[in-house]
N, C-alpha and C positions, 0 to 999 in steps of 0.2 A: 769509318766512324763507328764507335761503339754505341749500340742502341741504348736509348734512355730507359733506365729501370722504372718499372711501375712502382709508385711510392709504397704500396702495401705488399710488395713481393717479399719483403723481409719479415713479414709477420706470418704466423700460422693461422689456420682457420679458427675463429672464435669458439666454435663448437662443432661437433660432428654433424649435428642436425642442420647446420648452415652451410654444408659443403657444396651445395648446388648453387650458391650465390657467391661470386668472387668478392673478396674483401675489397671494399671501396667502390663496389658497383652502385649504380644509381638506385636510390630508394624509391618508395612509392610516391613521394612528393610531399610538400608541406601541408596539403589539404587533407591528408589522411592521418588521423591520430596514430601515435605509436602503437597503442593497444590494438587497433584495428589492423594495422600493417602486420603486426606479429601474428594475428589470427589468420590473415590471408596467407602469409608465408608458411604457417603450419599446415594449412590445407594443400598448398603447393607441394610441400615435402611429402605429404601423405599420398601423393599421386604415384610414388614409387615405393617399392617394398623396402623395409628397413635394411635388409641385406644389401640391396642395391645402393641405398644412401651411404652405407658404411664403406662399400667398395669405391663409390665415386669420391668419397671424402679422402680416402687413401690415394686414389689416382690423382686428384687435384693437388694434394700436397706434394706428390712426387713430381708433377709437372712444374709447380711453383719452385721447388728446390732446383730442378734442372735449369729452369730459366734464370734463376738467381746466379747459378754457377757460371752460366755462359753469357750473362749480360743482356738477356732478352726480357721483354715485358711478358707477364703471364696473362694479363687482362688489361686492355684487349690485346690478344696475341695475334701475331702476323701468321699467315698461312705458311710462310717459309720456316718460321720458328717451330710450328706444330709439326710440319713434315720432318724437320731435322730431329725433333724429339722422338717421333715414332720410329724413325730409322735407327736412332741411337738405342732405343729399347729393343729393337730387333737384333742389333749387333750384340747387345748385352745378354741375349739368349731368352728373352721373353717370348711366350707363345703368341701365335697370331690372335687367339681369342682374348688374351690379356691386353694386347695392344689395341685391339678393337674396342674393348671396354674403356680403356683409357682415353681413346679418341672420343667415345660417346660422352665420357665425363666432362671433357673439355668443352664439347659442344653444348651440353646441358648447362654448364656453368655460365657460358656466354649468353645463352638464350634467356636464362632466368635473370641475368644481370642486364638484360636489354642492350647487349653489345652485339656487334656483327660476328656471326659464327664463322671462325676461320676454317673449320673442318669441312665446310661446304665448298671450299675452293678446290679447283681441279688439281692443284699441286698436292694437296693433302689426299684427295681421292686416289691420285696416281700412286702416291707413296704406299697407301694401304693396299692397293691392288697388287703392287710389286711385292709387298711383304707376304701377302697370302699366297701368291704364286711361288715365291721362293721357299717359304717355310711350311706351306700347307695349312689347312684349317681343321684337320682331323682332331677331335677332342681326345684327351688322355682319359680313356674310359677305364673305370674300375671293373675288376672281374665280377661276374654275376655269382652270387651265393645261391646256387640252385637248391632245390629241395634236398638233394643228397648231401650237399655241403652243410646246409642249415641243420639237418638231422645230426650230422657228425658234431657240429658245434653244440647243439642242445644236450647231447649225450654226455658231454664232458664238463658241463656246468654244474657245480654242486647245487643240488636241489634243496638242501637243508638250510642254507644260509639265506638271509634276507636279500643280500645283493645278488645271489644266484637266482632267487625267484624273480627278482626284478629284471635281470638280464634275460632270463628265459622268456618272460612275458614280452619284453621289448622286442627281442629278435623275432619271436613267433608272430606277434601282431604286426610288426613292421613288414615282415614278409607277406603275411596273409592279405594285408590291405595295400600292398605295393606303395607304402607310404614314403613320402619324402621325409627327411629327418626333421625339417622345420615343422611339418605337420604332426609328427609323432610327439615332439616335445611340447607342442601347444595344446595337446588334448587334455581335457578335464573329465572328471567322472560324469559331469552333467551331459557330456557329449555321447554317452553310451546309453543305448536303449536295448533292453533284453528282448529277444525274439525266440520262439520255439526252435528255430533252426540255427540260432547263433546270436550275433550281436549286430545292431545297426550303429555305426559310428559316424558322427557328424563332424566333418572337417569344416570349420567355420571360415577359414581363409587358406588359400593355397596359391602356388605360383601361377596357376591358370585361372584363379578366381580372386584377383586382387581386390575386387569390390565387395567381397564378403557375402556373396549370395549363398554360400554353403554347398557342400557336396556330401552326400550320404553314401557310406560304403557298407556293404553287407559282408560280415565276417562269419563264415560257417563254423560250426563246432569242430569239424574235421576229425579224422580217425588217426592220423599220423603225427602231424605237427601240433594239433589241438590248441590253437591260439586262445580260444575263449576260456578253456579250463586253466591254462597257464596264467592268463591275465587275472582270473578270479583268485587263484592261489596267491598271487602277489598282493592284490588288494586286501584280501582277508588277513594275510600275515602281517602286512604293514599297517593295518587298521585304517585304511584310507576309504572314506565314504563321500568325500567331496574334494573339490580343488584339483590341482595338477595330478595327472595320472602317473607320470614317471618322475621320481624325485631322487635326489642324492641320498646315498646311504653312508654313514660315517664309518670310520675304521673299526669302531666298537660294535658295528652292526645295527645301528639305529637310524631311522629315517630322520634326516635333518629337518629342523623346524625353522620358522621365520626368525625366532629369537637367536638361534645359532648362526643364521646367515646375516644377522643384524639388518633385517629388512622387515617391512610391514607386510610383505607378501610371502606366502609359502613358497620356498624355492622349488624350482623344477629343473630337470636335466637340461643341459645346454646341447646345442647341435654338435659341438665338438665332442662332448661326452658320448654321444651316440656312435660317432666314428671310432672313438677309442674302444668302446665296448665291442664293436664288430671286430676290430683288428685284434683285440686281446683274445677273443674266443676263436677266431680263425687260426691264430698262431697255436692255440692249445689243441686245435684239431689237426695240426701238422702241416698247415699251409703257410705260404708266404704272406704276412700281413701287409706288405707294401703293395700287393696287388689288389687289396680289398679296401672298402671304405663304407660309409653309411649308405651310399647309393647302391651298394651291392645287394642289399635286401630287396629293393625295388626292382633292380635289374634281374635278380634271381627269380622273383615271381613271374615276371613277364617272360623270361627265357624258358622257365619250366612249363608255363602254360602253353607257350608256342610249341615246345617239344611234344607236349601231350595232345596237340591238335586243337586247342581251344580256338574258338572263333575270335577274330580280331576285335569285333565290336564288343564282345564280352570281356576281353582283356582290357579294353579301354574303359569299360564300366568300372573296373576295379582300380586301374592306374590313374584315371582321371585325365588322361591325355586328350587334348583337343585336336591335335594334328596327327592323322593316321600315319603320316610318313615316318614319324619317330618310332612308332610301334612296328612298322614294316621292317625297319632296320634290325630290331631285335629278332623278329620272326625269321628274316633271311639268315641271320647269324646262327640262330638255333637250329635251323633246318638246312644248313649249308651242305651237309653230306647226305641228306635224304633225297632219293631219286636223282642223284647227281647225273648230269648229262653224260659224263664219261664213265659212269659206274659199270656199264656193260662191256667196255672194251679196254679200260686202263689196267 
């Protein structure tokens, strides 16, 4: 017998921000005014990073579409339907990490909808375990842009153009502070504090600081990369004294304004723009851009610091990592050939 379709499966999510609540799921109840319910829902959505909400929104839509195509209800979903969906994603070539995130999105949607979570069922757990065993869970890591690679990139960027000054400052600061791209594009001039030895940069919110306690990073002047000097050159040339630190530059070589962007806010670079800038200048340096991305700057600093013998605790001070196991992975890779166990007899 063909399973009964959930009535709202044929619809898409009303808005990206509502992705974590299935369409048609129980509301807060008649005793709670609509305005109050909306405020509560806004705080619930704020419990997850914007990027996570966007990813979960896409994942939930993908699950809805699959269910509609095969005649299953998406909410409440049966464990059998979820397990079949996850296996179908694996057969379609999705990575284990992507499938795990989609499973988490389905779980979150059901929990916020006050529905029984189908992903807690043993059938779903067994399917996920089988997917991980068969396809592995190793992440597709981007190559590290070490200080040597970064220097080669900086040398080839035109220093006389406004876009060139911005890109040099972006790459140098991103490397020196082991910044995530989301942290870089969120920086404002107000987050900078001058210091005799360089700059103090306040990261108001990051992946490991979702509650916004703030993390301060020290950026030395430096003798080779010179991140502070390159950042100052960009800000002076662009005439930026407040607002977003890194902004789009038009083809004519002007910093884009809020009016040009048709927005009330001064435009800032997107996270995708950071990745594009890294790839463009990596290619100009003669390397394969497919191997590099925005994370290459962060990985490059950690790898270079490990190669130069920096203490792990000091590396974590810059990178902002909470779990030392992540940093240990970089250190092991950087020092894989140093004092190799077979070095004396191979």
